[in-house]
TORVEX-991569 format. One record per residue (C-alpha): residue number from 0; x, y, z. Coordinates in steps of 0.05 Angstrom, whole numbers. Last residue first. Layout:
<sites>
+-----+--------+--------+--------+
!   k !      u !      v !      w !
+-----+--------+--------+--------+
! NUM !      X !      Y !      Z !
...
+-----+--------+--------+--------+
</sites>
This chain:
<sites>
+-----+--------+--------+--------+
!   k !      u !      v !      w !
+-----+--------+--------+--------+
! 322 !    196 !   -289 !   -686 !
! 321 !    238 !   -230 !   -666 !
! 320 !    216 !   -158 !   -674 !
! 319 !    159 !   -139 !   -720 !
! 318 !    159 !    -66 !   -743 !
! 317 !     96 !    -26 !   -745 !
! 316 !    107 !     42 !   -778 !
! 315 !     94 !     13 !   -848 !
! 314 !     25 !     -7 !   -824 !
! 313 !      7 !     66 !   -817 !
! 312 !    -25 !     76 !   -749 !
! 311 !    -96 !     66 !   -724 !
! 310 !   -107 !     71 !   -649 !
! 309 !   -124 !     30 !   -587 !
! 308 !   -124 !     75 !   -525 !
! 307 !   -191 !     53 !   -497 !
! 306 !   -167 !    -19 !   -508 !
! 305 !   -120 !    -15 !   -448 !
! 304 !    -50 !     14 !   -446 !
! 303 !     16 !    -15 !   -421 !
! 302 !     40 !    -37 !   -490 !
! 301 !     -1 !     -4 !   -543 !
! 300 !    -58 !    -41 !   -577 !
! 299 !    -55 !    -31 !   -652 !
! 298 !   -105 !    -19 !   -708 !
! 297 !    -62 !    -24 !   -771 !
! 296 !    -66 !     20 !   -834 !
! 295 !    -49 !      2 !   -906 !
! 294 !    -49 !     58 !   -958 !
! 293 !    -87 !     58 !  -1024 !
! 292 !   -134 !    113 !  -1003 !
! 291 !   -150 !     75 !   -939 !
! 290 !   -137 !      0 !   -933 !
! 289 !   -152 !    -35 !   -867 !
! 288 !   -117 !    -78 !   -815 !
! 287 !   -136 !   -113 !   -751 !
! 286 !   -118 !   -122 !   -678 !
! 285 !    -42 !   -115 !   -683 !
! 284 !    -16 !   -136 !   -615 !
! 283 !     23 !   -113 !   -554 !
! 282 !     57 !    -55 !   -588 !
! 281 !    122 !    -26 !   -561 !
! 280 !    136 !     49 !   -570 !
! 279 !    192 !     71 !   -617 !
! 278 !    231 !    134 !   -598 !
! 277 !    212 !    191 !   -646 !
! 276 !    189 !    239 !   -592 !
! 275 !    251 !    223 !   -551 !
! 274 !    236 !    195 !   -482 !
! 273 !    264 !    221 !   -417 !
! 272 !    238 !    191 !   -352 !
! 271 !    224 !    219 !   -282 !
! 270 !    198 !    167 !   -233 !
! 269 !    134 !    177 !   -193 !
! 268 !    110 !    149 !   -127 !
! 267 !    168 !    178 !    -86 !
! 266 !    146 !    248 !   -107 !
! 265 !     79 !    233 !    -73 !
! 264 !     20 !    229 !   -120 !
! 263 !    -48 !    261 !   -125 !
! 262 !   -116 !    233 !   -143 !
! 261 !   -150 !    219 !   -209 !
! 260 !   -107 !    230 !   -271 !
! 259 !   -121 !    294 !   -309 !
! 258 !   -136 !    286 !   -383 !
! 257 !    -85 !    321 !   -428 !
! 256 !    -88 !    266 !   -481 !
! 255 !    -19 !    240 !   -461 !
! 254 !    -42 !    230 !   -390 !
! 253 !    -44 !    283 !   -335 !
! 252 !    -11 !    285 !   -268 !
! 251 !    -17 !    319 !   -200 !
! 250 !     41 !    326 !   -151 !
! 249 !     47 !    320 !    -76 !
! 248 !     87 !    353 !    -20 !
! 247 !     92 !    325 !     51 !
! 246 !     62 !    368 !     80 !
! 245 !     31 !    406 !     22 !
! 244 !     74 !    444 !    -27 !
! 243 !     31 !    426 !    -87 !
! 242 !     58 !    417 !   -158 !
! 241 !     11 !    412 !   -219 !
! 240 !     12 !    383 !   -289 !
! 239 !     68 !    331 !   -284 !
! 238 !     62 !    291 !   -349 !
! 237 !     47 !    217 !   -354 !
! 236 !     82 !    156 !   -384 !
! 235 !     47 !     89 !   -387 !
! 234 !     90 !     27 !   -377 !
! 233 !     77 !     37 !   -303 !
! 232 !    133 !     23 !   -254 !
! 231 !    153 !    -38 !   -215 !
! 230 !    168 !    -81 !   -276 !
! 229 !    139 !   -149 !   -295 !
! 228 !     85 !   -113 !   -335 !
! 227 !     13 !   -137 !   -332 !
! 226 !     -5 !    -87 !   -277 !
! 225 !    -41 !    -30 !   -313 !
! 224 !    -60 !     26 !   -266 !
! 223 !   -127 !     32 !   -231 !
! 222 !   -102 !     25 !   -160 !
! 221 !    -31 !     50 !   -148 !
! 220 !     14 !     -8 !   -133 !
! 219 !     46 !      2 !   -202 !
! 218 !     87 !     62 !   -182 !
! 217 !     78 !    116 !   -235 !
! 216 !    122 !    135 !   -295 !
! 215 !    142 !    207 !   -307 !
! 214 !    150 !    261 !   -360 !
! 213 !    165 !    329 !   -328 !
! 212 !    121 !    385 !   -353 !
! 211 !    120 !    423 !   -288 !
! 210 !    181 !    409 !   -245 !
! 209 !    203 !    354 !   -199 !
! 208 !    252 !    342 !   -142 !
! 207 !    268 !    411 !   -115 !
! 206 !    198 !    435 !   -135 !
! 205 !    167 !    389 !    -83 !
! 204 !    187 !    438 !    -29 !
! 203 !    192 !    413 !     42 !
! 202 !    136 !    433 !     89 !
! 201 !    153 !    430 !    163 !
! 200 !     90 !    418 !    204 !
! 199 !     72 !    458 !    266 !
! 198 !     41 !    417 !    322 !
! 197 !    -12 !    367 !    301 !
! 196 !    -37 !    331 !    362 !
! 195 !    -25 !    383 !    416 !
! 194 !    -48 !    441 !    371 !
! 193 !   -113 !    404 !    354 !
! 192 !   -124 !    388 !    428 !
! 191 !   -118 !    461 !    448 !
! 190 !   -166 !    479 !    392 !
! 189 !   -215 !    424 !    413 !
! 188 !   -219 !    446 !    486 !
! 187 !   -282 !    489 !    486 !
! 186 !   -315 !    452 !    428 !
! 185 !   -312 !    390 !    471 !
! 184 !   -267 !    328 !    479 !
! 183 !   -284 !    292 !    543 !
! 182 !   -322 !    236 !    507 !
! 181 !   -258 !    218 !    469 !
! 180 !   -222 !    205 !    536 !
! 179 !   -164 !    250 !    556 !
! 178 !    -89 !    250 !    542 !
! 177 !   -106 !    255 !    468 !
! 176 !    -54 !    208 !    441 !
! 175 !    -61 !    155 !    495 !
! 174 !   -137 !    158 !    498 !
! 173 !   -167 !    157 !    567 !
! 172 !   -228 !    110 !    568 !
! 171 !   -298 !    139 !    564 !
! 170 !   -307 !    130 !    489 !
! 169 !   -279 !     59 !    490 !
! 168 !   -324 !     38 !    548 !
! 167 !   -385 !     65 !    511 !
! 166 !   -364 !     28 !    448 !
! 165 !   -356 !    -39 !    485 !
! 164 !   -422 !    -27 !    523 !
! 163 !   -461 !    -14 !    458 !
! 162 !   -428 !    -73 !    420 !
! 161 !   -442 !   -130 !    468 !
! 160 !   -514 !   -142 !    443 !
! 159 !   -492 !   -142 !    371 !
! 158 !   -430 !   -185 !    384 !
! 157 !   -472 !   -243 !    407 !
! 156 !   -422 !   -300 !    401 !
! 155 !   -430 !   -332 !    470 !
! 154 !   -380 !   -368 !    514 !
! 153 !   -385 !   -309 !    561 !
! 152 !   -312 !   -296 !    575 !
! 151 !   -285 !   -321 !    509 !
! 150 !   -336 !   -285 !    466 !
! 149 !   -327 !   -220 !    506 !
! 148 !   -252 !   -224 !    493 !
! 147 !   -269 !   -235 !    420 !
! 146 !   -310 !   -171 !    421 !
! 145 !   -255 !   -132 !    457 !
! 144 !   -200 !   -153 !    408 !
! 143 !   -246 !   -142 !    348 !
! 142 !   -264 !    -72 !    372 !
! 141 !   -190 !    -54 !    381 !
! 140 !   -174 !    -80 !    311 !
! 139 !   -233 !    -40 !    285 !
! 138 !   -204 !     21 !    321 !
! 137 !   -140 !     14 !    281 !
! 136 !   -176 !      5 !    215 !
! 135 !   -218 !     67 !    228 !
! 134 !   -157 !    108 !    247 !
! 133 !   -119 !     83 !    186 !
! 132 !   -172 !    100 !    134 !
! 131 !   -128 !     71 !     79 !
! 130 !    -60 !     80 !     48 !
! 129 !    -28 !     16 !     20 !
! 128 !    -82 !      6 !    -33 !
! 127 !    -67 !     76 !    -62 !
! 126 !   -122 !    117 !    -94 !
! 125 !   -139 !    155 !    -31 !
! 124 !   -210 !    169 !    -10 !
! 123 !   -261 !    225 !     -6 !
! 122 !   -333 !    238 !     16 !
! 121 !   -356 !    310 !     24 !
! 120 !   -418 !    320 !     67 !
! 119 !   -467 !    374 !     45 !
! 118 !   -526 !    335 !     74 !
! 117 !   -557 !    332 !      4 !
! 116 !   -490 !    310 !    -24 !
! 115 !   -485 !    256 !     29 !
! 114 !   -553 !    228 !      7 !
! 113 !   -534 !    230 !    -67 !
! 112 !   -468 !    195 !    -53 !
! 111 !   -502 !    140 !    -12 !
! 110 !   -554 !    124 !    -64 !
! 109 !   -508 !    131 !   -125 !
! 108 !   -454 !     84 !    -99 !
! 107 !   -384 !     96 !    -72 !
! 106 !   -393 !     77 !      1 !
! 105 !   -413 !      3 !     -2 !
! 104 !   -379 !      0 !    -69 !
! 103 !   -311 !      4 !    -36 !
! 102 !   -265 !     64 !    -48 !
! 101 !   -238 !     66 !     23 !
! 100 !   -264 !    119 !     72 !
!  99 !   -254 !    191 !     92 !
!  98 !   -318 !    228 !    108 !
!  97 !   -319 !    304 !    107 !
!  96 !   -359 !    359 !    141 !
!  95 !   -385 !    311 !    192 !
!  94 !   -458 !    311 !    217 !
!  93 !   -471 !    304 !    291 !
!  92 !   -537 !    341 !    294 !
!  91 !   -572 !    291 !    340 !
!  90 !   -581 !    240 !    285 !
!  89 !   -523 !    235 !    236 !
!  88 !   -507 !    163 !    252 !
!  87 !   -579 !    141 !    242 !
!  86 !   -582 !    174 !    173 !
!  85 !   -515 !    143 !    154 !
!  84 !   -541 !     74 !    173 !
!  83 !   -604 !     84 !    131 !
!  82 !   -559 !    102 !     72 !
!  81 !   -516 !     40 !     82 !
!  80 !   -579 !     -2 !     83 !
!  79 !   -603 !     27 !     17 !
!  78 !   -534 !     20 !    -15 !
!  77 !   -527 !    -54 !      1 !
!  76 !   -471 !    -73 !     49 !
!  75 !   -515 !   -124 !     85 !
!  74 !   -541 !   -143 !    154 !
!  73 !   -511 !    -82 !    189 !
!  72 !   -490 !    -68 !    261 !
!  71 !   -478 !      6 !    276 !
!  70 !   -418 !     40 !    307 !
!  69 !   -397 !    109 !    332 !
!  68 !   -329 !    124 !    362 !
!  67 !   -302 !    191 !    388 !
!  66 !   -229 !    197 !    367 !
!  65 !   -235 !    271 !    384 !
!  64 !   -198 !    296 !    322 !
!  63 !   -210 !    242 !    270 !
!  62 !   -281 !    226 !    292 !
!  61 !   -290 !    151 !    284 !
!  60 !   -344 !    117 !    244 !
!  59 !   -349 !     41 !    243 !
!  58 !   -402 !      2 !    207 !
!  57 !   -405 !    -68 !    238 !
!  56 !   -421 !   -125 !    191 !
!  55 !   -457 !   -192 !    187 !
!  54 !   -523 !   -183 !    224 !
!  53 !   -568 !   -242 !    209 !
!  52 !   -601 !   -245 !    277 !
!  51 !   -535 !   -245 !    314 !
!  50 !   -517 !   -317 !    328 !
!  49 !   -528 !   -339 !    256 !
!  48 !   -486 !   -279 !    233 !
!  47 !   -423 !   -301 !    269 !
!  46 !   -378 !   -317 !    210 !
!  45 !   -403 !   -254 !    175 !
!  44 !   -366 !   -211 !    226 !
!  43 !   -335 !   -163 !    175 !
!  42 !   -315 !    -94 !    202 !
!  41 !   -335 !    -38 !    155 !
!  40 !   -299 !     28 !    149 !
!  39 !   -308 !    102 !    162 !
!  38 !   -262 !    160 !    181 !
!  37 !   -299 !    222 !    204 !
!  36 !   -270 !    291 !    189 !
!  35 !   -294 !    359 !    213 !
!  34 !   -342 !    332 !    265 !
!  33 !   -300 !    360 !    323 !
!  32 !   -249 !    410 !    298 !
!  31 !   -192 !    421 !    248 !
!  30 !   -184 !    349 !    227 !
!  29 !   -117 !    334 !    194 !
!  28 !   -110 !    270 !    154 !
!  27 !    -36 !    262 !    148 !
!  26 !      3 !    266 !     84 !
!  25 !     56 !    213 !     74 !
!  24 !    128 !    207 !     97 !
!  23 !    167 !    153 !     62 !
!  22 !    174 !     77 !     63 !
!  21 !    164 !     39 !     -3 !
!  20 !    223 !     64 !    -44 !
!  19 !    222 !     25 !   -109 !
!  18 !    283 !      3 !   -148 !
!  17 !    280 !     20 !   -223 !
!  16 !    252 !    -37 !   -265 !
!  15 !    209 !      2 !   -315 !
!  14 !    258 !     61 !   -315 !
!  13 !    321 !     21 !   -330 !
!  12 !    296 !    -27 !   -383 !
!  11 !    256 !     30 !   -414 !
!  10 !    321 !     68 !   -426 !
!   9 !    318 !    144 !   -434 !
!   8 !    325 !    156 !   -359 !
!   7 !    390 !    117 !   -361 !
!   6 !    423 !    169 !   -407 !
!   5 !    404 !    227 !   -363 !
!   4 !    427 !    188 !   -302 !
!   3 !    496 !    177 !   -334 !
!   2 !    501 !    251 !   -350 !
!   1 !    483 !    271 !   -279 !
!   0 !    534 !    222 !   -250 !
+-----+--------+--------+--------+
</sites>
């Protein structure tokens, strides 16, 4: 079996179309105390803006430990308005150490990032479209349910006026995971709550599956990777540069130039491949040719890579296959 697998790992037809495992344990966001981690997201209520003075969105911020909810209505997602909203949320000394959010432009812009940097708040995200700020998304579903219930009962669509009471009720209602309401979580009981929620994780070793220097492909659902292939795995091949025994474990990768790839990867998101140094690499197109010292060179675009990776190679190395 090991010999057969070693042979298959050399075949692009096998590694590009290898079956994908979608369900596996992922790292949890662990908040150590109140205001350690806030998860943020925007709820879109654009449909009802004419009933709410032009307000289109609700900015949601939920404390990952206490589940305490804060919200603000917004008219736009512009950087200046997002910064003003952050200033309002941080009033009273409630400033998180970290903010976990998606990679939307409403958060990742110069204005917001500079403000958070001044407040010494770290903003971070995942690079996978299937992993998001789950607590924020979950509480948005709860908010929507309660807001639409208010619409049905009152016959009005004024979510802005209903929002303060809905949030107050949420924060004073017993939370199933906590066993108490978010408003009852205090610095005095946060350690007890942390132990109740998190327990003691079992950390499997990533080194059993991968080792430093392994050549791997990456699952194509990862944002920022080329998606023109019909396969499930990236045409690009990366190198395992770091192994971390987190819970569950993750790996870090670098490209063929030695540049580290943003983010970390679960072992299930990478596929070990074996390619000989002299094994041909497919070319998407020959962009142009030139003569240098009597030798012909071709500028080629490599299969699976963007124009940043275009390079000149001897024309004699480019072999046309088929018509």
